[in-house]
Steps between C-alpha positions, in 0.01 A plus 500: 500500500612851411324822606369573150302175484348587836404849381311359200271304735390819680171652367551821292316724749761425770802559273560848637471381860738210443754721322481750786549218750800373304650850496454535876652156553795589275561825692479310830749236380745764373466681834586180690796431267625856555472458878683166491783635284534803730529267800752284313709807412491611864616156614780498241613846610465639147237745622765708678700520176190624317446767764855626451453541124172695538 
């Protein structure tokens, strides 16, 4: 049930489309993770420390 097994089932002509979709999804996920960590830092008060060092 890994992603590679799923990719093999996709017809060759849609490989590029699926890879592009996976890239977009990966960027979106990283963006959400970045937002969540920024919020967590703000809640922990470590954001103010980072601002002082900059």
